[in-house]
ZAGUVO-260857 format. One record per residue (C-alpha): residue in three letters; x, y, z. Coordinates in Angstrom, 3 decimals, m for minus. Last residue first. Layout:
N
code:ALA; east:X; north:Y; up:Z
...
END
This chain:
327
code:GLY; east:m116.582; north:m11.639; up:m72.209
code:GLY; east:m116.229; north:m8.276; up:m70.488
code:TYR; east:m118.466; north:m7.306; up:m67.574
code:ASP; east:m118.044; north:m3.595; up:m68.166
code:SER; east:m119.495; north:m4.079; up:m71.664
code:PRO; east:m123.003; north:m4.430; up:m70.208
code:TRP; east:m122.603; north:m0.956; up:m68.643
code:ALA; east:m122.366; north:m0.735; up:m64.883
code:THR; east:m124.203; north:1.867; up:m62.775
code:LYS; east:m126.028; north:m0.273; up:m60.201
code:HIS; east:m123.682; north:m3.239; up:m60.592
code:ASP; east:m120.691; north:m1.193; up:m59.456
code:ILE; east:m117.852; north:m3.153; up:m60.982
code:ALA; east:m114.477; north:m3.193; up:m59.245
code:PRO; east:m111.875; north:m1.297; up:m61.239
code:VAL; east:m109.929; north:m3.043; up:m64.013
code:ARG; east:m106.196; north:m2.907; up:m63.289
code:ALA; east:m104.296; north:m1.097; up:m66.003
code:PRO; east:m103.059; north:m3.323; up:m68.767
code:ARG; east:m99.439; north:m4.491; up:m68.488
code:PHE; east:m97.485; north:m3.109; up:m71.430
code:SER; east:m95.228; north:m1.147; up:m69.095
code:GLN; east:m93.097; north:m4.181; up:m68.297
code:THR; east:m90.156; north:m1.855; up:m67.558
code:ALA; east:m87.987; north:m3.594; up:m70.157
code:LEU; east:m90.834; north:m3.553; up:m72.684
code:LEU; east:m91.506; north:0.175; up:m72.336
code:VAL; east:m87.785; north:0.988; up:m72.358
code:VAL; east:m87.159; north:m1.148; up:m75.440
code:LEU; east:m90.169; north:0.446; up:m77.139
code:VAL; east:m88.832; north:3.963; up:m76.544
code:LEU; east:m85.426; north:2.894; up:m77.889
code:GLY; east:m87.076; north:1.508; up:m81.019
code:ILE; east:m88.993; north:4.752; up:m81.541
code:VAL; east:m85.700; north:6.671; up:m81.347
code:ILE; east:m83.975; north:4.374; up:m83.831
code:TRP; east:m86.989; north:4.372; up:m86.134
code:GLY; east:m86.908; north:8.174; up:m86.269
code:THR; east:m83.318; north:7.995; up:m87.487
code:THR; east:m84.392; north:5.473; up:m90.123
code:GLY; east:m87.174; north:7.658; up:m91.462
code:THR; east:m90.949; north:7.795; up:m90.873
code:LEU; east:m90.693; north:9.963; up:m87.745
code:GLY; east:m88.266; north:12.423; up:m89.263
code:VAL; east:m85.252; north:11.951; up:m91.494
code:GLN; east:m83.857; north:8.907; up:m93.309
code:ALA; east:m86.602; north:7.542; up:m95.578
code:THR; east:m88.338; north:10.924; up:m95.524
code:ASP; east:m85.276; north:12.514; up:m97.157
code:PHE; east:m85.611; north:16.260; up:m96.669
code:THR; east:m86.767; north:19.159; up:m98.806
code:PRO; east:m86.845; north:22.925; up:m98.286
code:ASP; east:m83.192; north:22.904; up:m97.199
code:ALA; east:m81.664; north:24.478; up:m94.082
code:SER; east:m84.199; north:22.529; up:m92.031
code:PHE; east:m85.881; north:23.473; up:m88.751
code:LEU; east:m89.473; north:23.958; up:m89.929
code:LEU; east:m89.009; north:21.246; up:m92.575
code:PRO; east:m88.543; north:18.623; up:m89.851
code:LEU; east:m92.236; north:19.088; up:m88.855
code:GLY; east:m93.647; north:18.155; up:m92.276
code:GLY; east:m95.115; north:14.805; up:m91.215
code:ILE; east:m96.397; north:16.285; up:m87.970
code:ALA; east:m100.178; north:16.002; up:m88.420
code:ASN; east:m100.273; north:12.373; up:m89.561
code:ILE; east:m98.329; north:11.271; up:m86.492
code:THR; east:m100.635; north:13.398; up:m84.340
code:SER; east:m103.713; north:11.604; up:m85.696
code:HIS; east:m102.095; north:8.240; up:m84.969
code:GLY; east:m101.361; north:9.306; up:m81.387
code:LEU; east:m104.925; north:10.607; up:m81.056
code:ALA; east:m106.304; north:7.316; up:m82.357
code:ALA; east:m104.058; north:5.325; up:m80.010
code:PRO; east:m105.265; north:7.463; up:m77.093
code:TRP; east:m108.918; north:6.873; up:m78.146
code:VAL; east:m108.862; north:3.084; up:m78.686
code:SER; east:m109.241; north:2.280; up:m75.011
code:ASN; east:m108.012; north:m0.332; up:m72.540
code:THR; east:m105.916; north:2.527; up:m71.118
code:ARG; east:m102.532; north:0.817; up:m70.855
code:ILE; east:m103.340; north:m1.494; up:m73.741
code:ALA; east:m104.330; north:1.266; up:m76.162
code:LEU; east:m101.344; north:3.497; up:m75.381
code:TRP; east:m98.967; north:0.543; up:m75.539
code:ALA; east:m100.472; north:m0.525; up:m78.877
code:LEU; east:m99.818; north:2.972; up:m80.241
code:VAL; east:m96.172; north:2.681; up:m79.182
code:GLY; east:m95.869; north:m0.755; up:m80.768
code:GLY; east:m97.570; north:0.542; up:m83.919
code:ILE; east:m94.755; north:3.078; up:m84.167
code:LEU; east:m92.276; north:0.224; up:m84.566
code:THR; east:m94.349; north:m2.126; up:m86.726
code:CYS; east:m95.726; north:0.707; up:m88.840
code:PHE; east:m92.220; north:2.058; up:m89.522
code:ILE; east:m90.839; north:m1.345; up:m90.487
code:VAL; east:m93.830; north:m2.076; up:m92.742
code:MET; east:m93.589; north:1.363; up:m94.334
code:CYS; east:m89.896; north:0.889; up:m95.058
code:LEU; east:m90.649; north:m2.464; up:m96.717
code:VAL; east:m93.382; north:m0.856; up:m98.830
code:ALA; east:m90.971; north:1.880; up:m99.939
code:LEU; east:m88.344; north:m0.739; up:m100.751
code:TRP; east:m90.742; north:m2.702; up:m102.958
code:GLY; east:m91.932; north:0.452; up:m104.738
code:PRO; east:m88.499; north:1.894; up:m105.486
code:LEU; east:m87.770; north:4.916; up:m103.274
code:HIS; east:m88.160; north:8.620; up:m104.147
code:PRO; east:m91.821; north:8.946; up:m103.141
code:TYR; east:m91.383; north:7.487; up:m99.631
code:ASN; east:m94.359; north:8.772; up:m97.577
code:HIS; east:m96.997; north:8.165; up:m100.318
code:GLY; east:m95.499; north:7.642; up:m103.775
code:LEU; east:m98.319; north:5.851; up:m105.621
code:LEU; east:m96.867; north:2.483; up:m104.605
code:ILE; east:m97.233; north:3.627; up:m100.991
code:ILE; east:m100.904; north:4.413; up:m101.676
code:PRO; east:m101.903; north:0.858; up:m102.617
code:THR; east:m99.358; north:m0.688; up:m100.179
code:HIS; east:m100.787; north:0.865; up:m96.983
code:TRP; east:m102.306; north:m2.483; up:m95.894
code:LEU; east:m98.782; north:m3.910; up:m95.995
code:GLY; east:m97.784; north:m1.680; up:m93.071
code:TRP; east:m100.864; north:m2.490; up:m90.997
code:ILE; east:m100.500; north:m6.236; up:m91.545
code:VAL; east:m96.781; north:m6.132; up:m90.724
code:GLY; east:m97.380; north:m3.968; up:m87.651
code:THR; east:m100.237; north:m6.137; up:m86.354
code:ILE; east:m98.102; north:m9.266; up:m86.591
code:ALA; east:m95.028; north:m7.660; up:m84.998
code:ILE; east:m96.875; north:m5.818; up:m82.216
code:THR; east:m98.839; north:m8.940; up:m81.302
code:PRO; east:m95.716; north:m11.110; up:m81.430
code:ILE; east:m94.003; north:m8.665; up:m79.034
code:VAL; east:m96.922; north:m8.368; up:m76.607
code:GLY; east:m97.619; north:m12.051; up:m76.126
code:LEU; east:m99.606; north:m14.650; up:m78.087
code:PRO; east:m102.599; north:m14.007; up:m75.786
code:LEU; east:m102.505; north:m10.430; up:m77.142
code:LEU; east:m103.676; north:m11.331; up:m80.655
code:GLN; east:m107.405; north:m10.605; up:m80.276
code:PRO; east:m106.680; north:m7.506; up:m78.154
code:THR; east:m104.548; north:m6.042; up:m80.993
code:LEU; east:m107.071; north:m6.714; up:m83.766
code:TRP; east:m110.122; north:m4.914; up:m82.330
code:GLY; east:m109.304; north:m1.452; up:m80.964
code:ARG; east:m105.622; north:m1.337; up:m81.941
code:TRP; east:m105.757; north:m2.119; up:m85.658
code:GLY; east:m109.447; north:m1.907; up:m86.555
code:ILE; east:m110.721; north:0.864; up:m84.296
code:GLU; east:m107.351; north:2.503; up:m84.983
code:GLU; east:m107.999; north:2.985; up:m88.674
code:GLY; east:m111.297; north:4.833; up:m88.399
code:LEU; east:m109.978; north:6.635; up:m85.335
code:ALA; east:m107.286; north:8.131; up:m87.553
code:PRO; east:m110.023; north:9.335; up:m89.925
code:LEU; east:m111.842; north:10.952; up:m86.948
code:LEU; east:m108.745; north:12.518; up:m85.379
code:ASN; east:m107.202; north:14.225; up:m88.397
code:ILE; east:m109.063; north:17.551; up:m88.103
code:PHE; east:m109.556; north:17.674; up:m84.316
code:TRP; east:m106.743; north:16.954; up:m81.860
code:ALA; east:m103.895; north:16.329; up:m84.294
code:ALA; east:m104.901; north:18.823; up:m86.985
code:LEU; east:m105.669; north:21.591; up:m84.497
code:VAL; east:m102.418; north:21.061; up:m82.598
code:ILE; east:m100.343; north:20.820; up:m85.768
code:ASN; east:m102.001; north:23.900; up:m87.245
code:ILE; east:m101.299; north:25.903; up:m84.073
code:ILE; east:m97.635; north:24.894; up:m84.264
code:GLN; east:m97.562; north:25.853; up:m87.937
code:GLY; east:m99.059; north:29.267; up:m87.217
code:VAL; east:m96.511; north:29.907; up:m84.489
code:MET; east:m93.721; north:29.016; up:m86.902
code:VAL; east:m95.224; north:31.180; up:m89.659
code:VAL; east:m95.437; north:34.185; up:m87.353
code:GLY; east:m91.845; north:33.676; up:m86.260
code:VAL; east:m90.699; north:33.373; up:m89.876
code:PRO; east:m92.020; north:36.849; up:m90.636
code:MET; east:m93.735; north:36.952; up:m94.064
code:ASP; east:m91.551; north:38.869; up:m96.495
code:PRO; east:m91.001; north:36.015; up:m98.962
code:ALA; east:m94.737; north:35.340; up:m99.389
code:GLY; east:m95.083; north:34.148; up:m102.994
code:ALA; east:m95.335; north:30.445; up:m102.196
code:ALA; east:m91.824; north:29.854; up:m103.545
code:ALA; east:m90.563; north:32.581; up:m101.206
code:LEU; east:m92.318; north:30.994; up:m98.250
code:VAL; east:m90.832; north:27.590; up:m99.053
code:GLN; east:m87.385; north:29.145; up:m99.377
code:GLN; east:m87.749; north:30.852; up:m96.005
code:LEU; east:m88.773; north:27.529; up:m94.436
code:GLY; east:m85.567; north:25.959; up:m95.662
code:SER; east:m83.596; north:29.011; up:m94.540
code:PHE; east:m84.700; north:28.853; up:m90.921
code:ASN; east:m82.348; north:31.801; up:m90.281
code:GLU; east:m80.901; north:30.797; up:m86.915
code:LEU; east:m82.093; north:27.250; up:m86.274
code:ASP; east:m80.804; north:25.946; up:m89.593
code:PRO; east:m80.559; north:22.169; up:m89.529
code:GLU; east:m78.800; north:20.049; up:m92.159
code:PHE; east:m80.120; north:16.480; up:m92.125
code:LEU; east:m78.563; north:13.170; up:m93.145
code:GLY; east:m75.020; north:13.848; up:m91.972
code:PHE; east:m75.215; north:11.171; up:m89.281
code:ALA; east:m75.021; north:13.813; up:m86.540
code:SER; east:m77.789; north:15.773; up:m88.290
code:ALA; east:m80.054; north:12.725; up:m88.351
code:LEU; east:m79.460; north:12.275; up:m84.617
code:PRO; east:m80.109; north:15.966; up:m84.024
code:LEU; east:m83.420; north:15.482; up:m85.909
code:SER; east:m84.504; north:12.259; up:m84.154
code:ILE; east:m85.162; north:14.023; up:m80.853
code:LEU; east:m87.654; north:16.377; up:m82.550
code:THR; east:m89.521; north:13.514; up:m84.209
code:ILE; east:m89.650; north:11.400; up:m81.044
code:ALA; east:m90.871; north:14.404; up:m79.050
code:VAL; east:m93.683; north:15.153; up:m81.500
code:PRO; east:m94.750; north:11.499; up:m81.646
code:LEU; east:m94.668; north:11.276; up:m77.807
code:VAL; east:m96.431; north:14.556; up:m76.971
code:PHE; east:m99.817; north:13.855; up:m78.546
code:ALA; east:m100.370; north:10.330; up:m77.220
code:LEU; east:m98.746; north:11.389; up:m73.957
code:ALA; east:m101.464; north:14.029; up:m73.482
code:LEU; east:m104.118; north:11.390; up:m74.149
code:TYR; east:m102.365; north:9.170; up:m71.622
code:GLY; east:m102.669; north:11.895; up:m69.001
code:PHE; east:m106.321; north:12.380; up:m69.915
code:PHE; east:m106.910; north:8.718; up:m69.052
code:ARG; east:m105.130; north:9.054; up:m65.710
code:PRO; east:m107.185; north:12.132; up:m64.825
code:LEU; east:m110.390; north:10.242; up:m65.857
code:PRO; east:m110.079; north:7.310; up:m63.474
code:ARG; east:m111.688; north:5.377; up:m65.057
code:HIS; east:m112.372; north:5.645; up:m68.779
code:ARG; east:m115.525; north:3.910; up:m69.939
code:THR; east:m114.818; north:1.564; up:m72.820
code:PHE; east:m114.672; north:1.886; up:m76.583
code:GLY; east:m111.980; north:m0.333; up:m78.079
code:LEU; east:m113.934; north:m2.177; up:m80.774
code:ALA; east:m114.736; north:m5.162; up:m78.536
code:ALA; east:m115.854; north:m2.696; up:m75.836
code:ALA; east:m118.472; north:m1.236; up:m78.186
code:ARG; east:m119.730; north:m4.680; up:m79.195
code:GLN; east:m120.239; north:m6.145; up:m75.723
code:GLY; east:m123.820; north:m5.110; up:m74.935
code:LYS; east:m125.072; north:m6.072; up:m78.371
code:PRO; east:m123.883; north:m9.659; up:m78.333
code:ARG; east:m120.633; north:m10.361; up:m80.174
code:THR; east:m119.823; north:m12.417; up:m83.296
code:LYS; east:m121.800; north:m10.934; up:m86.193
code:ARG; east:m121.681; north:m7.299; up:m85.083
code:VAL; east:m118.033; north:m7.733; up:m84.123
code:ILE; east:m117.124; north:m8.925; up:m87.607
code:ILE; east:m119.035; north:m6.129; up:m89.348
code:TRP; east:m117.574; north:m3.549; up:m86.940
code:ALA; east:m114.027; north:m4.767; up:m87.616
code:ILE; east:m114.620; north:m4.471; up:m91.368
code:LEU; east:m115.961; north:m0.916; up:m91.043
code:ALA; east:m113.271; north:0.208; up:m88.609
code:PRO; east:m110.494; north:m1.130; up:m90.863
code:VAL; east:m112.082; north:0.616; up:m93.906
code:PHE; east:m112.364; north:4.089; up:m92.393
code:MET; east:m108.821; north:5.072; up:m93.427
code:MET; east:m109.640; north:4.175; up:m97.036
code:ALA; east:m112.094; north:7.090; up:m97.239
code:VAL; east:m109.419; north:9.562; up:m96.123
code:THR; east:m107.095; north:8.254; up:m98.833
code:ILE; east:m109.840; north:8.688; up:m101.444
code:PRO; east:m110.812; north:12.177; up:m100.304
code:LEU; east:m107.157; north:13.316; up:m100.283
code:TYR; east:m106.037; north:11.801; up:m103.593
code:LEU; east:m108.938; north:12.899; up:m105.772
code:MET; east:m107.922; north:16.540; up:m106.243
code:GLN; east:m104.212; north:15.708; up:m106.509
code:LEU; east:m104.908; north:13.049; up:m109.136
code:THR; east:m107.078; north:15.472; up:m111.096
code:LEU; east:m104.222; north:17.975; up:m111.139
code:ASN; east:m101.742; north:15.273; up:m112.202
code:ASP; east:m103.828; north:14.157; up:m115.177
code:ASP; east:m103.323; north:10.493; up:m116.061
code:VAL; east:m105.785; north:8.960; up:m113.576
code:PHE; east:m106.007; north:5.171; up:m113.953
code:TYR; east:m103.984; north:4.273; up:m110.854
code:LEU; east:m106.109; north:6.649; up:m108.775
code:PRO; east:m109.178; north:4.516; up:m109.561
code:LEU; east:m107.584; north:1.627; up:m107.589
code:VAL; east:m107.672; north:3.386; up:m104.195
code:ILE; east:m111.182; north:2.329; up:m103.115
code:LEU; east:m110.959; north:m1.176; up:m104.596
code:TRP; east:m107.512; north:m1.674; up:m103.040
code:THR; east:m108.902; north:m0.654; up:m99.655
code:LEU; east:m111.859; north:m3.029; up:m99.995
code:VAL; east:m109.583; north:m5.967; up:m100.812
code:PHE; east:m107.042; north:m5.275; up:m98.050
code:THR; east:m109.543; north:m4.553; up:m95.290
code:GLY; east:m111.739; north:m7.549; up:m96.117
code:ILE; east:m108.881; north:m10.027; up:m96.510
code:VAL; east:m107.267; north:m8.924; up:m93.245
code:PHE; east:m110.544; north:m9.009; up:m91.294
code:TRP; east:m111.489; north:m12.319; up:m92.884
code:MET; east:m108.211; north:m13.857; up:m91.701
code:ILE; east:m108.628; north:m12.316; up:m88.241
code:GLN; east:m112.118; north:m13.799; up:m87.973
code:ARG; east:m110.763; north:m17.224; up:m88.966
code:TRP; east:m107.888; north:m16.833; up:m86.505
code:PRO; east:m110.225; north:m16.261; up:m83.577
code:ILE; east:m107.614; north:m16.673; up:m80.802
code:ASP; east:m108.955; north:m19.333; up:m78.417
code:ALA; east:m105.848; north:m21.541; up:m78.425
code:GLY; east:m103.737; north:m18.542; up:m77.460
code:SER; east:m105.795; north:m18.168; up:m74.316
code:LEU; east:m108.941; north:m16.553; up:m72.881
code:PRO; east:m109.486; north:m14.419; up:m75.971
code:SER; east:m109.026; north:m10.668; up:m75.445
code:THR; east:m111.940; north:m8.338; up:m74.621
code:PRO; east:m110.879; north:m7.935; up:m70.964
code:LEU; east:m107.350; north:m7.063; up:m72.102
code:VAL; east:m104.260; north:m9.234; up:m71.851
code:HIS; east:m101.246; north:m9.407; up:m69.542
code:THR; east:m103.253; north:m10.368; up:m66.444
code:ARG; east:m104.396; north:m13.515; up:m68.262
code:PRO; east:m100.861; north:m14.858; up:m68.074
code:GLU; east:m98.856; north:m14.912; up:m71.293
code:SER; east:m99.313; north:m17.737; up:m73.752
code:ALA; east:m96.400; north:m20.048; up:m74.393
code:MET; east:m94.537; north:m19.678; up:m77.677
END
């Protein structure tokens, strides 16, 4: 496939497809996969469920910093000091109102996609909503020993939790991943074109999750091979949206916030469900109905050529950072 014009890539991207650092990409993939498996492997030897639950969160949070660590090692060895931050997705954001607008989109898009997918799941008979009594939520409250707690109070509390988790609690671990996937890897592949970049990054990102997917993460009721396949499809699709955020802003931060929001809203369908459980392979952002909505968003973004990076402002040599010059 012919390389896209230079205007379709980022300042930190290789000059052409022939210049893509495949050796660095190979070591990045090997390093992230091996180190992640080493971090998660102890969970496979834990027999006690309580101990597994105690270890699961700190171990999965630790693995989220692996892509950033490996990308930083590569950049430290291959880039001069003044260009390392930009090579990991950290650039100055100009103009700021536009940047904050993309941050808002990074939060709103995953929420909107999830909410739009629920009527679709309902139409397919995959999800039974209850917007009158919120019976699924009521059952969860009863099981938690708080059957008399007003549903309205719980709903407001959940919305506040989502906002806090997306913008603060989950943001740093999500940044740990996004520095690798969208901060470093995506710009390196962009000379191949947007679609190949999304596909390659999505497959790598999805397969990277294999150690925790096989432990039941996201798709606990599916066979291991099918759960991994579902994760690869989901990561490829949602990774396209995160790549759009990163490319449009030439920054890792909107992608990190989008990723953080995705992690914060996993239980969002439960708030509107008639049943306390739902099929994550069919319902919500990670399910097939969510994939349909994400796919439509990507089609619109591609059809409108929205993956073009924003024009780089003229450099003021008096106030410029070394990374402003690219290279």
